[in-house]
C-alpha positions in Angstrom: 78.1 76.7 77.6 75.2 74.3 76.9 77.4 71.6 75.2 79.0 70.9 78.9 75.6 70.8 80.7 74.0 68.4 78.3 74.0 65.1 79.8 71.6 62.5 78.6 69.8 61.1 80.2 70.0 63.5 83.1 72.5 61.1 84.5 69.7 59.3 86.8 68.8 56.0 85.5 66.1 54.9 83.3 63.4 57.8 82.7 59.7 57.3 82.3 56.7 59.2 81.0 56.2 60.7 84.2 59.8 62.3 84.0 59.2 63.8 80.6 56.1 65.5 79.2 55.3 64.0 76.0 52.9 65.9 73.7 49.6 64.6 72.5 49.3 66.5 69.3 51.8 64.2 67.4 53.3 61.2 68.0 56.1 61.0 70.8 57.8 57.9 72.7 60.4 57.4 75.2 62.4 54.8 74.4 65.6 53.6 76.1 66.2 57.5 77.3 65.6 58.9 74.2 62.6 60.8 72.9 61.5 59.9 69.5 59.3 62.6 67.9 57.4 61.7 64.7 56.4 64.5 62.2 53.0 65.1 61.2 51.8 64.4 57.5 51.9 68.1 56.8 54.6 71.0 57.9 53.7 74.1 57.2 53.3 77.3 59.1 51.2 79.6 56.2 47.9 77.7 56.5 46.2 77.9 60.0 45.2 74.1 59.9 48.6 73.0 60.1 50.6 75.9 61.4 49.8 75.5 64.9 50.7 71.8 65.2 53.8 72.5 62.9 55.2 75.1 65.2 54.6 73.1 68.4 56.4 69.8 66.6 59.3 72.2 66.1 59.3 74.0 69.3 59.4 70.6 71.2 62.7 69.5 69.4 64.2 72.4 71.3 62.6 71.6 74.4 63.9 67.9 74.4 67.7 69.4 74.0 67.6 72.7 76.0 64.8 71.7 78.9 64.9 68.0 79.1 68.7 67.6 78.1 68.2 64.0 76.7 68.7 62.7 73.3 66.3 62.5 70.2 65.3 61.0 67.1 63.5 63.1 64.9 61.5 60.7 62.5 60.1 62.3 59.4 58.8 59.0 57.9 55.2 60.2 57.5 56.0 63.6 56.2 54.0 64.0 52.8 54.0 67.8 52.3 56.5 70.4 53.4 56.2 74.0 52.6 59.2 76.6 52.2 59.4 78.3 55.4 58.5 75.3 57.5 61.5 73.7 55.8 64.0 76.6 57.0 62.5 76.4 60.6 63.1 72.7 60.4 66.8 73.4 59.4 67.3 76.2 62.1 65.7 74.2 65.0 67.6 71.0 64.3 71.0 72.9 63.5 70.7 75.0 66.6 70.5 71.9 68.9 73.4 70.4 66.8 75.6 73.1 67.4 74.9 73.3 71.0 75.3 69.6 71.9 79.0 67.9 72.5 77.7 64.5 71.4 76.1 64.7 67.7 74.9 61.1 68.3 72.3 62.7 70.8 70.1 64.2 67.7 69.3 61.5 64.9 67.3 62.4 62.2 65.2 59.9 60.1 64.3 61.2 56.5 60.7 61.0 54.8 59.7 57.6 53.5 57.6 59.0 50.7 59.9 59.1 47.7 58.9 62.6 46.3 59.5 64.2 50.0 62.5 62.2 50.3 63.9 63.6 46.9 63.0 67.0 48.0 64.9 66.7 51.1 67.9 65.7 49.1 67.8 67.8 46.1 67.1 70.9 47.9 70.1 70.6 50.2 67.9 70.4 53.3 69.1 66.8 54.3 72.9 68.0 53.8 71.9 70.6 56.6 70.1 68.5 59.3 72.0 65.2 58.9 74.0 64.3 62.1 77.1 66.9 62.5 77.9 70.2 64.1 79.1 73.6 63.4 81.6 72.4 61.0 78.9 70.6 59.0 77.0 73.6 58.8 79.7 75.9 57.6 80.6 73.4 54.7 77.0 74.4 53.6 78.4 77.8 52.7 81.5 76.3 51.1 79.2 74.0 48.9 76.7 76.9 47.8 74.0 75.0 49.3 70.3 76.4 49.2 70.2 76.1 53.0 73.0 78.0 54.9 73.4 79.7 58.4 75.8 82.3 59.3 76.9 84.8 62.0 79.3 87.6 62.7 82.3 85.0 62.7 84.8 85.8 59.9 84.5 82.3 58.7 80.7 82.4 58.2 80.0 86.0 57.9 77.3 87.9 55.7 79.6 88.7 52.9 80.6 84.9 52.5 77.1 83.8 52.9 75.7 86.4 50.3 78.2 85.4 47.7 77.4 81.7 48.1 73.7 82.6 47.8 74.1 84.4 44.4 76.4 81.3 43.2 74.0 78.9 44.3 71.0 81.0 42.3 73.1 81.3 39.3 73.8 77.7 39.2 69.9 77.1 39.5 69.5 79.4 36.4 69.1 82.6 37.7 70.7 85.5 35.7 70.3 88.7 37.1 71.0 92.1 35.4 73.0 94.6 36.8 70.0 96.4 38.4 68.3 93.4 39.4 71.4 91.9 41.3 71.6 95.1 42.9 68.1 95.2 44.2 68.3 91.6 45.3 71.4 91.9 47.2 70.7 95.1 48.9 67.3 93.8 50.4 69.2 90.3 51.7 72.0 92.3 52.9 69.5 94.7 54.9 67.6 91.7 56.4 70.8 90.0 57.5 72.0 93.1 59.1 68.8 93.5 61.0 69.5 90.3 62.6 72.7 91.5 64.0 71.2 95.1 65.0 67.8 94.4 66.5 67.3 90.5 66.8 69.2 89.2 69.9 69.3 90.2 73.1 73.0 89.4 73.8 73.1 90.0 77.7 70.1 88.0 78.2 71.1 85.0 76.1 74.7 84.9 77.5 76.3 81.6 77.0 73.7 80.4 74.5 74.4 83.6 72.2 78.1 82.8 72.4 77.7 78.8 71.8 75.4 79.7 68.6 77.7 82.3 67.1 77.2 86.0 67.2 73.9 87.1 65.8 73.1 83.8 64.0 70.7 83.6 61.2 69.4 80.7 59.0 68.3 81.2 55.2 67.2 79.2 52.1 66.9 80.1 48.7 66.1 78.4 45.2 64.4 79.2 41.8 61.4 76.9 41.0 61.5 76.7 37.3 58.0 75.2 37.1 56.4 78.5 38.5 59.2 80.9 37.7 59.6 82.0 41.2 62.7 83.1 43.0 62.5 82.1 47.0 64.4 83.7 49.7 63.5 83.2 53.3 65.7 84.2 56.3 65.0 83.7 59.9 66.7 84.5 63.2 65.2 83.0 66.6 66.1 86.3 68.5 63.7 88.7 70.1 61.3 89.0 67.3 60.0 92.3 65.6 56.8 92.3 67.7 58.2 91.6 71.0 61.0 94.1 70.6 58.5 96.9 69.8 55.9 95.9 72.1 56.8 98.5 74.6 56.4 101.2 71.9 53.1 100.0 70.5 51.5 98.1 73.5 48.0 98.4 72.4 48.6 97.1 68.9 48.3 93.4 67.9 51.5 91.7 66.6 50.4 92.0 62.7 50.2 95.9 63.2 53.5 96.0 65.0 55.3 94.5 62.2 53.3 96.9 59.8 54.8 100.0 61.6 58.2 98.2 61.8 58.2 98.1 58.2 57.4 101.7 58.0 60.6 103.8 57.5 62.2 105.2 60.5 60.4 102.8 63.1 62.9 101.2 65.3 63.1 100.1 69.3 66.5 102.1 69.6 64.5 105.1 68.8 67.6 106.0 67.1 66.6 108.2 64.0 69.6 106.7 61.9 68.0 103.3 62.6 65.0 101.7 60.9 65.5 102.9 57.4 66.2 99.4 55.9 62.9 98.4 55.8 62.6 100.3 52.7 65.1 98.1 51.2 63.4 95.0 52.2 60.0 96.0 50.8 61.5 97.5 47.6 63.1 94.0 46.8 59.6 92.5 46.3 58.0 96.0 44.6 60.6 96.0 41.7 59.7 92.5 40.6 56.5 92.5 39.2 53.8 90.2 40.7 56.2 89.3 43.7 55.4 89.6 47.3 57.1 89.9 50.7 55.9 88.0 53.8 57.2 89.1 57.6 56.1 86.9 60.5 57.0 87.3 64.1 55.3 86.8 67.5 51.6 86.2 66.6 51.8 88.7 63.7 51.7 88.1 59.9 52.3 90.7 57.4 52.0 90.6 53.5 53.3 93.0 51.1 52.5 92.8 47.4 51.0 94.8 44.4 47.4 94.8 45.9 48.9 96.5 49.3 49.1 95.1 52.6 47.5 92.1 54.1 47.6 91.6 58.1 46.5 88.7 60.3 47.2 87.1 63.7 48.9 83.6 63.6 47.3 80.6 65.8 50.9 80.2 67.5 53.5 82.4 68.6 56.8 82.6 66.3 60.0 83.0 68.3 62.1 85.2 66.3 61.3 86.6 62.6 60.7 85.1 59.5 61.2 87.3 56.2 60.3 85.8 52.8 60.3 87.1 49.4 58.8 85.3 46.5 59.9 86.8 43.2 58.4 86.6 39.9 61.2 85.8 37.9 61.2 85.2 34.2 64.9 86.0 32.6 65.7 89.7 33.3 62.2 90.7 34.4 63.1 93.8 37.0 61.1 96.7 36.1 
C-alpha cells in the first residue's frame, strides 16, 4: 500500500532542485527535504484565465506525494479568490494524499492570510477537511454534517450515511425542502454517487491505491448561499472520467461532446442497455428547479445544461476524473 512505500525524503540524504522538478508557473521551494508549494492568488477551474494554473497547482500536490514521495507544505497565504469547484478539488487532492501516507506530519497546510478567505475556509468546513489528519478525521466530517465530506463503499462511510448527513447539513443552513423537492434532489445526488461506483474507477488498474483510498471514493460539498438563494452541490471522483471511459465508443468526438453523449439516457461504456439511464435523474434535478443549472467536467470537456439548453466547450487543462455540479435556484419551496 502507498503508506508503506512513502519514505520522505527518498531515504538518500539532502535533496536539491536537480532531484525534484519545481514548477515555474507558481512559487515552489525545496527546503530541508520538504517541498513548499505556494497557492496562486486565484483558484478557479471555471474561467480559462485561472483554470490551467489552478489545476497544475492541485496536480502537483499529488505528484509530490505519489511520485517524489517527500513531505510537502501547502501554503495558502496568498490566496484571495476561491471558487466552489476549486475548493472541492483542494479538499479532494489534499485528503487523498492524507489517506495514503503513514505520517500525517508529512503534509502540512497553511491557511490563507486574507481575513475574508480565511473566514471562508473556516466557516465553510473546508479547513476541517484539509487540516492535518487521516481517514478518521475525514470520517468525522460525516458525523458532524460538514459541508465538505468524502465517502466510499465502506459501511462506515457509505452513500446512505453521507446523503443523510448532507440533508441535515442543508437543513441546518435553512433549506426546507417540500416532499417533491427532497425526492428530486436526493434522487439526483444518489445517482451521481452510484455512478462513481459503477463507472468511475478501473479497480484492477489502480490495485493497492484503490484499496488504500477505499472502494469507489468520492468527495462532495454543499451549501446554501443565502445572498443569491442558490443551493450548490458538487461531487467529484478522481477515477477514469466520463470522457476517457467513452473514448473508444466516440473516438472522433471532442471530450465536451462525449460528455453530452453520456448525459443522453442509455449511453454507457458497459454497452449494457440496463445501465446509463441515471443521467436523466442528474439532469432532472436541475430542470425541476427554475433558473438552475448543471455543470459536468471531465477530461478536456465542459458541459452545462440550463433552461436555455446545452453549452459545450473544451477546457485548457485535462481534468482527472469527473466533476458534477448543481446550482439550484432556491427560494423557500420553489420547485415547479
